[in-house]
Structures are given as C-alpha cells and as structure tokens.
KEROGU-130231 format. One record per atom (N, C-alpha, C): residue number from 1; residue in one letter; atom name; x, z, y. Coordinates in steps of 0.2 Angstrom, whole numbers. Layout:
+-----+-----+------+-------+-------+-------+
:   n : res : atom :     x :     z :     y :
+-----+-----+------+-------+-------+-------+
: NUM :   A :   CA :     X :     Z :     Y :
...
+-----+-----+------+-------+-------+-------+
//
This chain:
+-----+-----+------+-------+-------+-------+
:   n : res : atom :     x :     z :     y :
+-----+-----+------+-------+-------+-------+
:   1 :   M :    N :   -13 :   178 :   -33 :
:   1 :   M :   CA :    -7 :   173 :   -34 :
:   1 :   M :    C :    -8 :   170 :   -28 :
:   2 :   T :    N :    -2 :   169 :   -25 :
:   2 :   T :   CA :     0 :   165 :   -19 :
:   2 :   T :    C :     0 :   158 :   -20 :
:   3 :   K :    N :    -4 :   153 :   -16 :
:   3 :   K :   CA :    -4 :   147 :   -17 :
:   3 :   K :    C :     2 :   145 :   -12 :
:   4 :   L :    N :     7 :   141 :   -16 :
:   4 :   L :   CA :    13 :   138 :   -12 :
:   4 :   L :    C :    11 :   131 :   -10 :
:   5 :   T :    N :    13 :   129 :    -5 :
:   5 :   T :   CA :    12 :   123 :    -1 :
:   5 :   T :    C :    19 :   120 :     1 :
:   6 :   F :    N :    20 :   113 :     0 :
:   6 :   F :   CA :    26 :   110 :     1 :
:   6 :   F :    C :    26 :   105 :     5 :
:   7 :   A :    N :    29 :   104 :    10 :
:   7 :   A :   CA :    29 :    98 :    15 :
:   7 :   A :    C :    32 :    92 :    11 :
:   8 :   I :    N :    28 :    86 :    12 :
:   8 :   I :   CA :    31 :    80 :    10 :
:   8 :   I :    C :    35 :    78 :    14 :
:   9 :   K :    N :    41 :    76 :    11 :
:   9 :   K :   CA :    47 :    72 :    15 :
:   9 :   K :    C :    47 :    65 :    14 :
:  10 :   R :    N :    46 :    61 :    18 :
:  10 :   R :   CA :    47 :    54 :    16 :
:  10 :   R :    C :    51 :    50 :    21 :
:  11 :   A :    N :    56 :    45 :    18 :
:  11 :   A :   CA :    60 :    42 :    22 :
:  11 :   A :    C :    56 :    36 :    26 :
:  12 :   H :    N :    51 :    35 :    24 :
:  12 :   H :   CA :    47 :    30 :    27 :
:  12 :   H :    C :    40 :    32 :    28 :
:  13 :   P :    N :    37 :    34 :    34 :
:  13 :   P :   CA :    30 :    37 :    36 :
:  13 :   P :    C :    25 :    33 :    32 :
:  14 :   R :    N :    19 :    35 :    30 :
:  14 :   R :   CA :    14 :    32 :    27 :
:  14 :   R :    C :     8 :    33 :    33 :
:  15 :   F :    N :     4 :    28 :    32 :
:  15 :   F :   CA :    -2 :    29 :    37 :
:  15 :   F :    C :    -8 :    26 :    33 :
:  16 :   S :    N :   -13 :    29 :    35 :
:  16 :   S :   CA :   -19 :    26 :    32 :
:  16 :   S :    C :   -21 :    19 :    34 :
:  17 :   Y :    N :   -24 :    15 :    30 :
:  17 :   Y :   CA :   -25 :     8 :    31 :
:  17 :   Y :    C :   -30 :     5 :    26 :
:  18 :   S :    N :   -35 :     3 :    29 :
:  18 :   S :   CA :   -39 :     0 :    24 :
:  18 :   S :    C :   -40 :    -8 :    25 :
:  19 :   A :    N :   -39 :   -12 :    19 :
:  19 :   A :   CA :   -38 :   -19 :    19 :
:  19 :   A :    C :   -39 :   -21 :    12 :
:  20 :   E :    N :   -42 :   -28 :    12 :
:  20 :   E :   CA :   -43 :   -30 :     5 :
:  20 :   E :    C :   -36 :   -34 :     2 :
:  21 :   A :    N :   -35 :   -34 :    -4 :
:  21 :   A :   CA :   -29 :   -36 :    -6 :
:  21 :   A :    C :   -30 :   -39 :   -13 :
:  22 :   E :    N :   -26 :   -44 :   -15 :
:  22 :   E :   CA :   -26 :   -48 :   -20 :
:  22 :   E :    C :   -18 :   -47 :   -24 :
:  23 :   A :    N :   -18 :   -45 :   -30 :
:  23 :   A :   CA :   -12 :   -45 :   -33 :
:  23 :   A :    C :   -11 :   -50 :   -38 :
:  24 :   T :    N :    -6 :   -55 :   -37 :
:  24 :   T :   CA :    -5 :   -61 :   -42 :
:  24 :   T :    C :     0 :   -58 :   -47 :
:  25 :   F :    N :     0 :   -60 :   -53 :
:  25 :   F :   CA :     5 :   -59 :   -58 :
:  25 :   F :    C :     9 :   -64 :   -59 :
:  26 :   Q :    N :    15 :   -64 :   -62 :
:  26 :   Q :   CA :    19 :   -70 :   -63 :
:  26 :   Q :    C :    16 :   -75 :   -68 :
:  27 :   D :    N :    11 :   -72 :   -72 :
:  27 :   D :   CA :     7 :   -78 :   -76 :
:  27 :   D :    C :     1 :   -81 :   -73 :
:  28 :   G :    N :     1 :   -80 :   -67 :
:  28 :   G :   CA :    -6 :   -83 :   -62 :
:  28 :   G :    C :   -11 :   -79 :   -62 :
:  29 :   T :    N :   -12 :   -74 :   -66 :
:  29 :   T :   CA :   -18 :   -71 :   -66 :
:  29 :   T :    C :   -19 :   -66 :   -59 :
:  30 :   T :    N :   -24 :   -65 :   -58 :
:  30 :   T :   CA :   -25 :   -60 :   -52 :
:  30 :   T :    C :   -29 :   -54 :   -52 :
:  31 :   V :    N :   -29 :   -50 :   -49 :
:  31 :   V :   CA :   -33 :   -43 :   -48 :
:  31 :   V :    C :   -35 :   -41 :   -41 :
:  32 :   D :    N :   -41 :   -41 :   -38 :
:  32 :   D :   CA :   -43 :   -38 :   -32 :
:  32 :   D :    C :   -41 :   -30 :   -31 :
:  33 :   A :    N :   -40 :   -29 :   -27 :
:  33 :   A :   CA :   -37 :   -23 :   -25 :
:  33 :   A :    C :   -39 :   -20 :   -17 :
:  34 :   Q :    N :   -37 :   -14 :   -16 :
:  34 :   Q :   CA :   -40 :   -12 :   -10 :
:  34 :   Q :    C :   -34 :    -7 :    -7 :
:  35 :   I :    N :   -31 :   -10 :    -2 :
:  35 :   I :   CA :   -25 :    -5 :     2 :
:  35 :   I :    C :   -27 :     1 :     4 :
:  36 :   L :    N :   -25 :     7 :     4 :
:  36 :   L :   CA :   -27 :    13 :     6 :
:  36 :   L :    C :   -22 :    16 :    11 :
:  37 :   E :    N :   -16 :    15 :     9 :
:  37 :   E :   CA :   -10 :    17 :    13 :
:  37 :   E :    C :    -5 :    12 :    14 :
:  38 :   I :    N :    -1 :    13 :    19 :
:  38 :   I :   CA :     5 :     8 :    20 :
:  38 :   I :    C :    10 :    11 :    24 :
:  39 :   S :    N :    17 :     9 :    22 :
:  39 :   S :   CA :    23 :    10 :    25 :
:  39 :   S :    C :    27 :     4 :    26 :
:  40 :   S :    N :    32 :     6 :    29 :
:  40 :   S :   CA :    37 :     0 :    29 :
:  40 :   S :    C :    40 :    -3 :    22 :
:  41 :   R :    N :    40 :     1 :    18 :
:  41 :   R :   CA :    43 :     0 :    11 :
:  41 :   R :    C :    38 :    -2 :     6 :
:  42 :   G :    N :    32 :     0 :     6 :
:  42 :   G :   CA :    27 :    -2 :     1 :
:  42 :   G :    C :    20 :     1 :     3 :
:  43 :   C :    N :    15 :     2 :    -1 :
:  43 :   C :   CA :     8 :     3 :     0 :
:  43 :   C :    C :     5 :     6 :    -6 :
:  44 :   Y :    N :    -1 :     9 :    -5 :
:  44 :   Y :   CA :    -4 :    12 :   -11 :
:  44 :   Y :    C :   -10 :     8 :   -12 :
:  45 :   I :    N :   -12 :     6 :   -18 :
:  45 :   I :   CA :   -19 :     1 :   -19 :
:  45 :   I :    C :   -23 :     5 :   -24 :
:  46 :   D :    N :   -28 :     3 :   -24 :
:  46 :   D :   CA :   -35 :     5 :   -29 :
:  46 :   D :    C :   -36 :    -1 :   -32 :
:  47 :   A :    N :   -37 :    -2 :   -39 :
:  47 :   A :   CA :   -40 :    -7 :   -42 :
:  47 :   A :    C :   -43 :    -5 :   -48 :
:  48 :   I :    N :   -49 :   -10 :   -51 :
:  48 :   I :   CA :   -52 :    -8 :   -55 :
:  48 :   I :    C :   -49 :    -9 :   -62 :
:  49 :   K :    N :   -44 :   -13 :   -62 :
:  49 :   K :   CA :   -39 :   -15 :   -68 :
:  49 :   K :    C :   -32 :   -10 :   -66 :
:  50 :   P :    N :   -31 :    -6 :   -70 :
:  50 :   P :   CA :   -23 :    -3 :   -70 :
:  50 :   P :    C :   -18 :    -8 :   -70 :
:  51 :   I :    N :   -13 :    -8 :   -66 :
:  51 :   I :   CA :    -7 :   -12 :   -67 :
:  51 :   I :    C :    -1 :    -8 :   -68 :
:  52 :   P :    N :     2 :   -10 :   -75 :
:  52 :   P :   CA :     7 :    -5 :   -77 :
:  52 :   P :    C :    14 :    -5 :   -73 :
:  53 :   V :    N :    16 :     1 :   -73 :
:  53 :   V :   CA :    22 :     2 :   -69 :
:  53 :   V :    C :    27 :    -2 :   -71 :
:  54 :   G :    N :    31 :    -6 :   -67 :
:  54 :   G :   CA :    37 :   -11 :   -67 :
:  54 :   G :    C :    33 :   -18 :   -67 :
:  55 :   T :    N :    27 :   -18 :   -66 :
:  55 :   T :   CA :    25 :   -26 :   -66 :
:  55 :   T :    C :    26 :   -28 :   -59 :
:  56 :   E :    N :    29 :   -35 :   -58 :
:  56 :   E :   CA :    32 :   -38 :   -51 :
:  56 :   E :    C :    24 :   -42 :   -50 :
:  57 :   L :    N :    23 :   -42 :   -44 :
:  57 :   L :   CA :    18 :   -46 :   -42 :
:  57 :   L :    C :    18 :   -48 :   -35 :
:  58 :   Q :    N :    13 :   -53 :   -33 :
:  58 :   Q :   CA :    14 :   -54 :   -26 :
:  58 :   Q :    C :     8 :   -53 :   -23 :
:  59 :   L :    N :     8 :   -49 :   -17 :
:  59 :   L :   CA :     1 :   -45 :   -15 :
:  59 :   L :    C :     0 :   -49 :    -8 :
:  60 :   R :    N :    -6 :   -51 :    -7 :
:  60 :   R :   CA :   -10 :   -54 :    -2 :
:  60 :   R :    C :   -14 :   -49 :     1 :
:  61 :   I :    N :   -12 :   -48 :     7 :
:  61 :   I :   CA :   -16 :   -43 :    10 :
:  61 :   I :    C :   -19 :   -46 :    16 :
:  62 :   S :    N :   -26 :   -44 :    16 :
:  62 :   S :   CA :   -32 :   -48 :    23 :
:  62 :   S :    C :   -35 :   -41 :    25 :
:  63 :   N :    N :   -35 :   -41 :    32 :
:  63 :   N :   CA :   -39 :   -36 :    34 :
:  63 :   N :    C :   -44 :   -40 :    40 :
:  64 :   G :    N :   -45 :   -45 :    38 :
:  64 :   G :   CA :   -51 :   -49 :    42 :
:  64 :   G :    C :   -48 :   -54 :    47 :
:  65 :   T :    N :   -43 :   -52 :    51 :
:  65 :   T :   CA :   -40 :   -56 :    56 :
:  65 :   T :    C :   -33 :   -59 :    53 :
:  66 :   S :    N :   -30 :   -56 :    50 :
:  66 :   S :   CA :   -24 :   -58 :    48 :
:  66 :   S :    C :   -22 :   -57 :    39 :
:  67 :   L :    N :   -16 :   -61 :    39 :
:  67 :   L :   CA :   -16 :   -61 :    31 :
:  67 :   L :    C :    -8 :   -61 :    30 :
:  68 :   C :    N :    -6 :   -57 :    26 :
:  68 :   C :   CA :     1 :   -56 :    25 :
:  68 :   C :    C :     2 :   -57 :    17 :
:  69 :   E :    N :     8 :   -60 :    14 :
:  69 :   E :   CA :    10 :   -60 :     8 :
:  69 :   E :    C :    16 :   -57 :     6 :
:  70 :   L :    N :    17 :   -52 :     1 :
:  70 :   L :   CA :    23 :   -49 :     1 :
:  70 :   L :    C :    24 :   -48 :    -8 :
:  71 :   Q :    N :    30 :   -48 :    -9 :
:  71 :   Q :   CA :    33 :   -47 :   -15 :
:  71 :   Q :    C :    33 :   -40 :   -17 :
:  72 :   G :    N :    31 :   -38 :   -23 :
:  72 :   G :   CA :    31 :   -31 :   -23 :
:  72 :   G :    C :    32 :   -29 :   -31 :
:  73 :   K :    N :    32 :   -22 :   -33 :
:  73 :   K :   CA :    34 :   -20 :   -40 :
:  73 :   K :    C :    30 :   -13 :   -39 :
:  74 :   V :    N :    25 :   -14 :   -45 :
:  74 :   V :   CA :    22 :    -6 :   -45 :
:  74 :   V :    C :    27 :    -1 :   -48 :
:  75 :   I :    N :    27 :     5 :   -45 :
:  75 :   I :   CA :    31 :    10 :   -46 :
:  75 :   I :    C :    29 :    16 :   -48 :
:  76 :   Y :    N :    23 :    18 :   -48 :
:  76 :   Y :   CA :    19 :    22 :   -51 :
:  76 :   Y :    C :    12 :    21 :   -52 :
:  77 :   T :    N :     8 :    25 :   -55 :
:  77 :   T :   CA :     0 :    24 :   -56 :
:  77 :   T :    C :    -2 :    30 :   -57 :
:  78 :   H :    N :   -10 :    31 :   -55 :
:  78 :   H :   CA :   -14 :    37 :   -54 :
:  78 :   H :    C :   -20 :    33 :   -58 :
:  79 :   P :    N :   -22 :    39 :   -64 :
:  79 :   P :   CA :   -28 :    36 :   -68 :
:  79 :   P :    C :   -34 :    36 :   -63 :
:  80 :   G :    N :   -39 :    33 :   -65 :
:  80 :   G :   CA :   -45 :    32 :   -62 :
:  80 :   G :    C :   -49 :    39 :   -62 :
:  81 :   L :    N :   -53 :    41 :   -56 :
:  81 :   L :   CA :   -56 :    47 :   -55 :
:  81 :   L :    C :   -64 :    46 :   -58 :
:  82 :   G :    N :   -64 :    45 :   -64 :
:  82 :   G :   CA :   -71 :    45 :   -66 :
:  82 :   G :    C :   -75 :    38 :   -65 :
:  83 :   M :    N :   -73 :    34 :   -60 :
:  83 :   M :   CA :   -76 :    28 :   -58 :
:  83 :   M :    C :   -72 :    22 :   -60 :
:  84 :   G :    N :   -67 :    23 :   -65 :
:  84 :   G :   CA :   -64 :    17 :   -67 :
:  84 :   G :    C :   -59 :    13 :   -62 :
:  85 :   I :    N :   -58 :    17 :   -57 :
:  85 :   I :   CA :   -53 :    14 :   -52 :
:  85 :   I :    C :   -45 :    17 :   -53 :
:  86 :   S :    N :   -42 :    14 :   -54 :
:  86 :   S :   CA :   -35 :    16 :   -54 :
:  86 :   S :    C :   -29 :    15 :   -48 :
:  87 :   G :    N :   -26 :    21 :   -46 :
:  87 :   G :   CA :   -22 :    19 :   -40 :
:  87 :   G :    C :   -14 :    18 :   -42 :
:  88 :   M :    N :   -12 :    14 :   -38 :
:  88 :   M :   CA :    -5 :    12 :   -38 :
:  88 :   M :    C :     0 :    11 :   -33 :
:  89 :   G :    N :     6 :    13 :   -34 :
:  89 :   G :   CA :    11 :    13 :   -28 :
:  89 :   G :    C :    15 :     7 :   -28 :
:  90 :   V :    N :    15 :     2 :   -24 :
:  90 :   V :   CA :    18 :    -3 :   -24 :
:  90 :   V :    C :    24 :    -4 :   -19 :
:  91 :   L :    N :    30 :    -5 :   -21 :
:  91 :   L :   CA :    37 :    -5 :   -18 :
:  91 :   L :    C :    37 :   -13 :   -15 :
:  92 :   F :    N :    37 :   -14 :    -9 :
:  92 :   F :   CA :    39 :   -21 :    -7 :
:  92 :   F :    C :    46 :   -23 :    -8 :
:  93 :   E :    N :    46 :   -29 :   -11 :
:  93 :   E :   CA :    53 :   -32 :   -12 :
:  93 :   E :    C :    54 :   -38 :    -9 :
:  94 :   D :    N :    60 :   -39 :    -7 :
:  94 :   D :   CA :    63 :   -46 :    -4 :
:  94 :   D :    C :    58 :   -49 :     1 :
:  95 :   M :    N :    58 :   -44 :     7 :
:  95 :   M :   CA :    54 :   -46 :    12 :
:  95 :   M :    C :    58 :   -50 :    17 :
:  96 :   A :    N :    54 :   -56 :    20 :
:  96 :   A :   CA :    58 :   -61 :    24 :
:  96 :   A :    C :    57 :   -58 :    31 :
:  97 :   E :    N :    61 :   -60 :    35 :
:  97 :   E :   CA :    60 :   -57 :    42 :
:  97 :   E :    C :    54 :   -58 :    45 :
:  98 :   E :    N :    50 :   -63 :    45 :
:  98 :   E :   CA :    43 :   -64 :    47 :
:  98 :   E :    C :    39 :   -58 :    44 :
:  99 :   Q :    N :    39 :   -58 :    38 :
:  99 :   Q :   CA :    35 :   -52 :    35 :
:  99 :   Q :    C :    37 :   -45 :    37 :
: 100 :   R :    N :    44 :   -44 :    37 :
: 100 :   R :   CA :    46 :   -37 :    40 :
: 100 :   R :    C :    43 :   -35 :    47 :
: 101 :   L :    N :    43 :   -41 :    51 :
: 101 :   L :   CA :    42 :   -40 :    58 :
: 101 :   L :    C :    34 :   -39 :    59 :
: 102 :   A :    N :    30 :   -42 :    54 :
: 102 :   A :   CA :    23 :   -42 :    54 :
: 102 :   A :    C :    21 :   -34 :    51 :
: 103 :   I :    N :    25 :   -32 :    46 :
: 103 :   I :   CA :    23 :   -25 :    44 :
: 103 :   I :    C :    25 :   -19 :    49 :
: 104 :   E :    N :    31 :   -20 :    53 :
: 104 :   E :   CA :    33 :   -16 :    58 :
: 104 :   E :    C :    28 :   -16 :    65 :
: 105 :   S :    N :    25 :   -22 :    66 :
: 105 :   S :   CA :    20 :   -23 :    71 :
: 105 :   S :    C :    14 :   -18 :    70 :
: 106 :   L :    N :    12 :   -20 :    63 :
: 106 :   L :   CA :     5 :   -16 :    61 :
: 106 :   L :    C :     6 :    -9 :    60 :
: 107 :   L :    N :    13 :    -7 :    58 :
: 107 :   L :   CA :    14 :     2 :    59 :
: 107 :   L :    C :    14 :     3 :    66 :
: 108 :   R :    N :    17 :     0 :    69 :
: 108 :   R :   CA :    17 :     3 :    77 :
: 108 :   R :    C :    10 :     3 :    79 :
: 109 :   E :    N :     6 :    -1 :    78 :
: 109 :   E :   CA :    -2 :    -1 :    80 :
: 109 :   E :    C :    -5 :     5 :    77 :
: 110 :   L :    N :    -3 :     6 :    70 :
: 110 :   L :   CA :    -6 :    12 :    67 :
: 110 :   L :    C :    -4 :    19 :    69 :
: 111 :   A :    N :     2 :    18 :    71 :
: 111 :   A :   CA :     6 :    25 :    74 :
: 111 :   A :    C :     2 :    26 :    80 :
: 112 :   S :    N :     2 :    22 :    84 :
: 112 :   S :   CA :    -1 :    21 :    91 :
: 112 :   S :    C :    -9 :    25 :    90 :
: 113 :   K :    N :   -13 :    22 :    86 :
: 113 :   K :   CA :   -19 :    24 :    85 :
: 113 :   K :    C :   -20 :    31 :    83 :
: 114 :   Q :    N :   -15 :    33 :    79 :
: 114 :   Q :   CA :   -14 :    40 :    75 :
: 114 :   Q :    C :   -13 :    45 :    80 :
: 115 :   A :    N :    -8 :    43 :    86 :
: 115 :   A :   CA :    -5 :    47 :    90 :
: 115 :   A :    C :   -11 :    48 :    96 :
: 116 :   G :    N :   -15 :    43 :    97 :
: 116 :   G :   CA :   -21 :    44 :   101 :
: 116 :   G :    C :   -26 :    49 :    99 :
: 117 :   A :    N :   -27 :    48 :    92 :
: 117 :   A :   CA :   -33 :    53 :    89 :
: 117 :   A :    C :   -31 :    59 :    88 :
: 118 :   S :    N :   -24 :    61 :    89 :
: 118 :   S :   CA :   -22 :    69 :    88 :
: 118 :   S :    C :   -24 :    72 :    95 :
: 119 :   P :    N :   -25 :    79 :    93 :
: 119 :   P :   CA :   -27 :    82 :    99 :
: 119 :   P :    C :   -20 :    85 :   102 :
: 120 :   S :    N :   -20 :    85 :   109 :
: 120 :   S :   CA :   -14 :    87 :   113 :
: 120 :   S :    C :   -13 :    95 :   112 :
+-----+-----+------+-------+-------+-------+
//
C-alpha cells in the first residue's frame, strides 16, 4: 500500500520556538506552559493541565530576555502522549501595534536563523 504525503499549506509560517509561558484565565487562575511553535497569528503550547477549546486567555511569553503578553483563544487540543502533557493551538487576538511588531521581529529572527541553518 502506498503511503500518501500531503504538503501543509499555511497562511502564516510556523517556526520552532522554545519559551516559557503562563496562561491566565478570565477567573484569574493560571497554568504554566511551554511554547513549542509560533507564527504571526498564534502558537502551539504544551501544558500539564489541558485547556478546553474556546477558552480565552492572556498568554505571558518569556524567553529569558524578553516578555510579551498577548490575548488568545484555544482553537484545538491534542491529548497528552503518556506523560500527562496536553498540546494546544492558541490563536492570538486583539494584538496591539507594539505586540504585533514584537512578534514580527521575533519571526524575522527565527526565519533568519532557519535560513542560516539550511544547506545551500
């Protein structure tokens, strides 16, 4: 049987990115998370506590030298892989100009690093 492969077409390219994050919900509770991928419109996070689809949150992202806070909404979840960790896709919402510029700057840096690591 032939294995079919499909190209992933995305409107906004994703980049691997590792950063600590904290999700704060409308009731004030928080969940620690880890950013694994990021794009101009959202990110993929892992957390010990699954966050239901549709949950609105404030995501505080820290990579050691910088801090960014963004409004977001969970748009999909993946169950844990035996370690109790769940993955979630978060769509960024209502981004202020300063936040948008910070994300764009980060993405340019990640794209440059990725291009530098690719063989010619």
